[in-house]
C-alpha positions as CSV (number, residue, x, y, z in Angstrom):
1,M,10.1,5.5,-4.6
2,F,7.9,8.5,-5.4
3,Y,8.7,10.8,-8.3
4,S,7.5,14.4,-8.7
5,R,8.3,17.7,-10.3
6,I,8.4,21.1,-8.6
7,D,8.1,24.4,-10.6
8,T,10.7,27.0,-9.6
9,R,11.6,30.3,-11.2
10,Q,14.4,28.8,-13.2
11,A,13.4,25.3,-14.0
12,R,11.0,22.5,-13.3
13,I,12.9,20.3,-10.8
14,A,12.7,16.5,-10.8
15,L,12.6,14.9,-7.3
16,A,12.7,11.4,-6.0
17,E,11.5,10.7,-2.5
18,T,11.4,7.5,-0.4
19,G,8.3,8.6,1.5
20,K,6.9,11.3,3.8
21,S,7.9,10.0,7.2
22,G,11.1,10.4,9.2
23,F,13.6,13.2,9.5
24,P,14.2,14.7,6.0
25,V,17.5,14.4,4.3
26,L,18.2,16.1,0.9
27,F,20.9,14.8,-1.4
28,V,22.4,17.3,-3.8
29,H,24.5,15.8,-6.6
30,G,27.7,17.1,-8.2
31,N,28.6,18.8,-11.4
32,S,27.3,17.0,-14.5
33,S,25.6,14.2,-12.5
34,S,22.1,13.5,-11.3
35,S,20.1,12.3,-8.4
36,K,20.6,8.7,-9.6
37,V,24.1,8.8,-8.2
38,F,22.6,8.3,-4.7
39,V,20.8,5.1,-5.5
40,R,22.8,3.2,-2.8
41,Q,21.4,5.5,-0.2
42,M,17.8,5.9,-1.6
43,E,17.4,2.1,-1.9
44,S,19.1,1.3,1.4
45,P,17.7,0.6,4.9
46,L,18.2,4.4,5.5
47,A,14.9,4.8,3.7
48,D,13.1,2.9,6.5
49,R,14.2,5.6,9.0
50,Y,14.4,8.9,7.2
51,R,12.6,10.8,4.5
52,L,15.2,10.7,1.8
53,I,14.9,13.2,-1.0
54,A,17.1,13.5,-4.1
55,L,16.8,16.2,-6.7
56,D,18.2,17.0,-10.1
57,L,19.7,20.5,-10.2
58,P,18.7,22.8,-13.1
59,G,20.4,21.6,-16.3
60,H,20.9,18.1,-15.0
61,G,19.1,14.8,-15.1
62,A,15.3,15.0,-15.6
63,S,15.1,18.7,-14.6
64,D,14.7,21.4,-17.1
65,D,17.6,23.6,-18.3
66,A,17.6,27.0,-16.6
67,A,15.5,29.8,-18.0
68,D,18.3,32.3,-17.2
69,A,21.5,30.3,-17.4
70,K,23.8,33.1,-16.2
71,A,21.7,33.6,-13.0
72,A,20.8,30.0,-12.3
73,Y,24.1,28.2,-12.8
74,T,26.2,30.1,-10.3
75,I,26.5,28.4,-6.9
76,P,24.2,31.0,-5.3
77,G,21.8,30.6,-8.2
78,L,21.7,26.8,-7.7
79,A,21.2,27.4,-3.9
80,N,18.2,29.7,-4.7
81,T,16.6,26.9,-6.7
82,V,17.2,24.3,-3.9
83,G,15.6,26.8,-1.4
84,E,12.5,27.1,-3.6
85,V,12.3,23.3,-3.6
86,L,12.4,23.3,0.2
87,D,9.7,26.0,0.2
88,A,7.4,23.7,-1.9
89,L,8.1,20.7,0.4
90,T,7.1,22.8,3.5
91,I,10.0,21.4,5.5
92,D,10.9,22.9,8.9
93,H,14.4,21.3,9.3
94,I,16.5,19.2,7.1
95,V,20.0,17.7,6.7
96,I,21.7,18.3,3.4
97,V,24.2,15.8,1.9
98,G,26.1,17.7,-0.8
99,W,28.5,16.0,-3.1
100,S,31.2,18.0,-4.9
101,L,29.3,20.9,-6.5
102,G,26.3,19.9,-4.3
103,G,28.6,20.5,-1.2
104,H,29.4,24.0,-2.4
105,V,25.6,24.6,-2.8
106,G,25.1,23.2,0.7
107,I,27.6,25.6,2.2
108,E,25.8,28.5,0.5
109,L,22.6,27.3,2.1
110,L,24.3,26.7,5.5
111,D,25.1,30.4,5.6
112,R,21.5,31.6,4.9
113,D,18.7,29.1,5.2
114,P,17.2,28.6,8.7
115,R,15.9,25.1,7.9
116,I,19.4,23.5,7.7
117,A,20.0,21.4,10.8
118,G,23.2,19.9,9.5
119,L,25.3,19.6,6.4
120,M,27.5,16.7,5.2
121,I,29.9,17.6,2.4
122,V,31.6,15.0,0.2
123,G,34.4,15.7,-2.2
124,T,34.0,19.4,-1.5
125,P,36.8,21.7,-0.4
126,P,35.3,24.8,1.3
127,V,37.2,27.4,-0.6
128,A,37.9,31.1,0.1
129,R,36.7,33.7,-2.3
130,G,38.9,34.5,-5.4
131,V,41.2,32.6,-7.7
132,L,43.9,31.9,-5.1
133,G,41.4,30.7,-2.5
134,V,39.9,28.3,-5.0
135,L,43.3,27.0,-6.2
136,R,44.3,26.2,-2.7
137,G,41.4,23.8,-2.3
138,F,41.9,21.8,-5.5
139,Q,44.6,19.5,-6.8
140,P,46.6,20.9,-9.7
141,Q,45.8,18.4,-12.3
142,F,44.8,18.7,-16.0
143,D,41.6,16.8,-15.8
144,L,40.2,19.4,-13.4
145,T,39.6,21.5,-16.5
146,L,36.8,19.1,-17.5
147,T,34.7,20.4,-14.6
148,T,34.5,23.9,-16.1
149,K,34.6,23.1,-19.8
150,G,31.5,23.7,-22.0
151,R,31.0,21.1,-24.6
152,L,32.8,17.8,-23.9
153,T,33.9,15.2,-26.5
154,G,33.0,11.6,-26.0
155,R,36.4,10.7,-24.7
156,E,36.3,13.6,-22.3
157,M,33.0,12.4,-21.0
158,D,34.5,8.9,-20.4
159,R,37.4,10.5,-18.5
160,F,35.1,12.6,-16.5
161,A,33.0,9.6,-15.6
162,R,36.0,7.6,-14.5
163,L,37.3,10.4,-12.3
164,C,33.9,11.1,-10.7
165,F,32.7,7.5,-10.2
166,G,35.7,5.3,-10.3
167,E,34.9,1.6,-10.7
168,A,31.3,2.4,-10.0
169,A,31.0,4.3,-13.3
170,S,28.1,3.0,-15.4
171,P,26.5,3.9,-18.8
172,E,23.7,5.6,-16.9
173,L,26.0,7.9,-15.0
174,R,28.0,8.6,-18.1
175,D,24.7,9.5,-19.8
176,A,24.1,12.1,-17.1
177,I,27.3,13.9,-18.1
178,A,26.1,13.9,-21.7
179,R,22.7,15.2,-20.7
180,T,24.0,18.2,-18.6
181,D,23.5,21.6,-20.1
182,W,27.0,22.4,-21.2
183,R,26.6,26.1,-20.2
184,M,26.4,25.1,-16.6
185,R,30.0,24.0,-16.3
186,K,31.4,27.2,-17.8
187,I,29.1,29.6,-15.8
188,M,29.5,27.8,-12.5
189,G,33.3,27.6,-12.9
190,H,33.7,31.2,-13.9
191,G,31.5,32.3,-11.0
192,L,33.5,30.2,-8.5
193,M,36.8,31.7,-9.7
194,M,35.4,35.2,-9.6
195,G,34.2,34.9,-6.0
196,V,30.5,34.8,-6.7
197,G,28.7,33.6,-3.5
198,V,29.8,33.2,0.1
199,D,33.3,32.8,1.3
200,Q,33.0,29.1,2.0
201,K,36.1,28.9,4.2
202,K,34.7,31.6,6.5
203,V,31.3,29.9,6.7
204,V,32.6,26.6,7.9
205,E,35.0,28.3,10.3
206,H,32.2,30.3,11.9
207,S,29.1,28.1,11.6
208,A,28.0,26.5,14.8
209,L,25.7,24.1,13.0
210,P,27.1,20.5,12.7
211,L,29.2,19.9,9.6
212,A,30.3,16.5,8.6
213,V,33.2,16.2,6.2
214,V,33.6,12.9,4.3
215,N,36.0,12.1,1.5
216,G,37.4,9.1,-0.3
217,E,41.0,8.2,0.3
218,R,41.6,8.4,-3.5
219,E,39.8,11.8,-3.9
220,P,40.9,13.1,-7.3
221,F,39.8,16.8,-7.1
222,A,39.8,18.2,-3.6
223,R,43.1,18.5,-1.7
224,L,42.6,16.4,1.4
225,D,45.4,18.2,3.3
226,Y,43.7,21.5,2.7
227,V,40.3,20.2,3.8
228,A,41.8,18.8,7.0
229,S,43.7,22.0,7.7
230,L,40.7,24.3,8.1
231,D,39.6,25.6,11.6
232,Y,36.0,24.3,11.5
233,A,33.7,25.8,14.1
234,N,31.7,22.6,14.6
235,L,33.3,19.7,12.8
236,W,31.2,16.6,13.5
237,D,33.0,13.8,15.3
238,G,35.9,16.3,15.7
239,K,37.6,15.0,12.5
240,C,37.4,14.8,8.7
241,H,36.4,11.3,7.7
242,V,38.3,9.5,5.0
243,I,36.9,6.3,3.6
244,G,39.6,3.9,2.4
245,A,39.8,2.5,-1.2
246,A,37.2,5.1,-2.4
247,G,37.5,8.0,-4.7
248,H,35.4,11.1,-5.4
249,A,32.0,9.3,-4.7
250,P,32.5,7.2,-1.6
251,F,28.7,6.9,-1.1
252,L,28.7,5.0,-4.4
253,E,31.9,3.1,-4.1
254,A,31.7,2.2,-0.4
255,P,28.1,2.6,0.5
256,E,28.0,0.5,3.7
257,K,30.8,2.6,5.3
258,F,29.3,5.8,4.1
259,N,25.7,5.0,5.2
260,T,26.9,4.2,8.7
261,L,28.4,7.6,9.0
262,L,25.4,9.3,7.5
263,E,23.0,7.5,9.8
264,R,24.9,8.7,12.9
265,F,25.1,12.2,11.6
266,V,21.5,12.5,10.8
267,D,20.6,11.2,14.2
268,D,22.8,13.8,15.8
269,A,21.4,16.7,13.7
270,A,17.8,15.5,14.2
271,A,18.3,15.5,18.0
272,I,19.5,19.2,17.7
273,A,16.4,20.0,15.7
274,A,14.1,18.2,18.1
275,A,15.6,20.1,21.1
276,G,14.9,23.4,19.3
277,R,18.6,24.3,19.2
278,V,18.9,25.0,15.5
279,S,17.9,28.7,15.7
280,G,20.3,29.3,18.6
281,L,23.2,27.8,16.7
282,R,22.2,29.9,13.7
283,R,22.3,33.1,15.8
284,R,25.9,32.2,16.8
285,L,26.7,31.9,13.1
286,G,25.2,35.4,12.5
């Protein structure tokens, strides 16, 4: 594993990479987590075939807190920072795997970044703009408030960890919640409710680029019936995949099943990129 840092306008971003060969895949973690959540992909046989990259978003993990929190911690602001990382890596085409908040960031990039050859979202409901649009995508449960609360108590961190990681919760992942810049949760949540950023529902219903949708059967936040009901323009495999006996982080709780799906998806997206079809599909999106 290779570790580095990239300077962006908002923060110095920490990266982990498995190497420099193979089609690139970028993992973008969720709210109050870190790149370490993808250990069962980064240290799997997938690393022998692809250039796997995992970053820590601003205010998370080993990355710096944002210089301008109000600008950086919205979903478009986070997407801007990820775009700067891609600039520094000089990558032509890439698959993004976005988990939870990372999936919302991925949809933002799908709408505007010509390097995206495919997007896999996990635990992410593509919501319409505004309060009602957001509420339709999420389950009405009390613990959802933890995702947008500023400072968390120790007990709240423990609850958040159990919700996010299930039986795979570890002290290291719990520590990632404690490390997170508390301002991020409040700013991101407020921005999402106020419609800051793209209309995610419209993007996935109009984007001709391949989109894989993967969730755990026991997903605690996103409404799976809502996710399955959307009229996706190019839903990979023609269906939303649900991994049995897994919760919000199926890549961590059921890595063998998840990695099999991811390998097939990356191969399909890489074939599109190799055939020079990404720009044509993007023009259809426009």
